[in-house]
C-alpha positions in Angstrom: 84.7 200.9 5.6 81.2 200.4 5.8 79.5 203.0 3.9 81.9 202.2 0.6 80.5 198.4 1.1 77.0 199.3 1.2 78.0 201.8 -2.0 79.2 198.9 -3.6 76.3 196.2 -2.8 73.7 198.7 -3.8 75.3 199.5 -7.3 75.8 195.6 -7.7 72.4 194.6 -6.4 70.3 197.2 -4.9 70.2 199.1 -8.3 68.9 196.0 -10.1 65.9 195.6 -7.4 65.1 199.4 -8.0 65.6 200.3 -4.0 66.3 203.3 -2.2 70.2 204.2 -2.2 69.4 207.2 0.4 66.8 209.3 1.5 67.3 212.2 -1.7 67.6 209.0 -4.3 64.6 206.4 -4.6 64.4 205.1 -7.9 61.0 203.5 -7.4 59.2 206.8 -6.4 61.6 208.3 -9.3 60.1 205.8 -11.6 56.3 205.8 -10.6 56.5 209.9 -10.7 57.5 210.3 -14.4 55.4 208.4 -16.7 58.1 208.7 -19.9 60.7 206.8 -17.6 58.1 204.1 -17.4 57.1 204.2 -21.2 61.4 203.9 -22.6 62.8 202.0 -19.9 59.6 199.7 -18.1 61.5 198.5 -14.8 65.4 198.5 -16.0 66.1 200.2 -12.9 69.7 200.3 -14.4 68.5 202.3 -17.4 66.3 204.7 -14.7 69.5 205.8 -12.5 71.2 206.5 -15.5 68.6 208.4 -16.5 68.4 210.4 -13.4 72.3 210.9 -13.3 72.6 212.1 -17.0 68.8 213.9 -17.2 66.8 214.1 -14.4 68.9 215.3 -11.9 69.8 218.2 -14.5 65.8 219.0 -14.9 65.6 218.9 -11.4 63.2 216.4 -10.9 61.5 214.9 -7.9 64.1 211.9 -6.9 62.5 210.8 -3.8 59.2 211.9 -1.5 61.4 214.1 0.5 63.4 215.7 -2.3 62.4 217.6 -5.3 65.7 219.7 -6.7 62.9 222.3 -8.1 61.5 222.8 -4.8 64.8 223.2 -3.0 66.5 225.6 -5.5 63.5 227.8 -5.4 63.0 228.3 -1.5 67.4 227.9 -1.0 68.7 229.5 -4.0 72.5 229.8 -2.1 72.0 225.8 -2.8 73.0 226.7 -6.6 75.1 229.7 -6.0 77.7 227.5 -3.6 77.0 224.4 -5.5 76.5 224.8 -8.8 74.6 221.8 -10.7 75.5 219.7 -7.5 72.6 221.2 -5.8 71.5 218.3 -4.0 74.7 217.9 -2.2 74.0 221.3 -0.2 70.7 219.9 1.1 72.9 216.5 2.0 75.5 218.4 3.8 74.0 221.9 5.0 70.1 221.7 4.4 68.9 218.4 5.9 70.7 219.1 9.3 69.2 222.4 9.0 65.7 221.4 8.9 65.4 223.0 5.3 62.1 221.6 3.5 63.3 220.0 0.4 60.2 219.4 -0.8 56.6 220.9 -0.6 55.3 217.3 0.4 57.8 217.2 3.9 58.0 219.3 6.3 60.0 217.9 9.1 58.4 220.0 12.1 55.1 219.2 10.5 56.0 215.3 10.9 57.2 215.6 14.5 54.0 216.6 15.4 52.3 213.5 13.9 55.2 211.2 15.0 55.7 212.6 18.4 57.4 209.1 19.0 60.3 210.2 16.4 60.7 213.5 18.1 60.8 212.0 21.7 63.5 209.5 19.9 65.4 212.2 18.3 64.4 216.0 19.4 65.5 218.5 17.3 67.9 216.3 14.8 66.7 217.1 11.8 68.7 214.3 9.4 67.0 211.8 11.6 63.7 212.9 11.4 64.3 213.1 7.2 65.6 209.8 6.8 62.7 208.1 9.6 60.0 209.8 7.0 61.9 208.5 3.9 61.9 204.9 5.3 59.0 204.5 7.4 56.7 207.3 6.6 56.5 207.5 3.2 55.8 203.9 3.7 53.0 204.1 6.1 51.8 206.9 3.6 52.2 209.8 5.9 51.1 213.3 4.5 54.0 215.3 6.0 53.0 218.3 5.3 50.0 221.0 6.1 47.9 220.3 3.3 44.6 221.6 4.8 43.6 225.1 3.9 42.4 227.8 6.9 39.1 228.1 7.7 37.9 231.8 7.3 35.0 233.1 9.0 32.6 235.6 10.8 34.3 238.1 8.2 32.7 242.0 9.2 33.5 244.9 7.6 33.2 247.9 10.2 34.2 251.8 10.7 33.5 252.7 6.5 34.5 255.7 5.8 35.8 257.8 2.2 39.4 256.9 4.1 39.0 253.5 4.1 37.3 250.5 6.2 38.5 247.6 9.2 37.8 244.1 8.3 37.8 241.5 11.2 37.5 238.0 10.7 38.0 234.5 12.7 40.9 232.7 10.9 41.2 228.2 12.3 44.0 226.2 11.2 44.9 222.9 11.9 48.5 223.9 12.3 48.9 227.2 12.9 48.9 230.8 11.3 51.5 233.4 11.1 49.9 236.1 9.5 46.7 236.5 7.7 46.1 238.4 4.5 43.2 239.3 3.8 42.7 241.1 -0.1 40.4 243.7 -0.5 39.1 245.7 -3.1 36.8 248.4 -4.1 35.0 250.3 -7.2 36.2 253.6 -7.8 37.4 255.5 -11.0 36.4 252.3 -12.7 39.2 250.0 -10.8 
């Protein structure tokens, strides 16, 4: 079976070179994003892998540009409810197919906007989208999430009365807006 041969090759050779074993585990990424590992293990990727398996996974450390255990379990609590400590398996077997975000820094729908050729090649195929990002987008430095705040302008307050007021504003965004929450307050009774 080819997947068993690939796994064996990674365990015997790829791990020593710090190669990415899957979209959800990239030892180079894991090392570069955990200073404590650099201090303790240098570039001994076998020890780094051992750390991930025995500690980092339980600590829900971010294991690749695509997967952050803490983010995933906070946003999809059913992963731990159904799989317990094996929450990553939930993403691999279900979440990736459903287009779940596995980290703050990867939104598959946003990636398709940035990379329309990926959509054209695999429309609505979240798993291949995620694998493309992990294999190519990361290397290209693509920021596959909306990291630009919306712009609020032209704020006006009208219809001011003892029972309330009306606020209108213009909101623009590069990605789209689902809703606008505009917190307001008044000074009344020392509040």
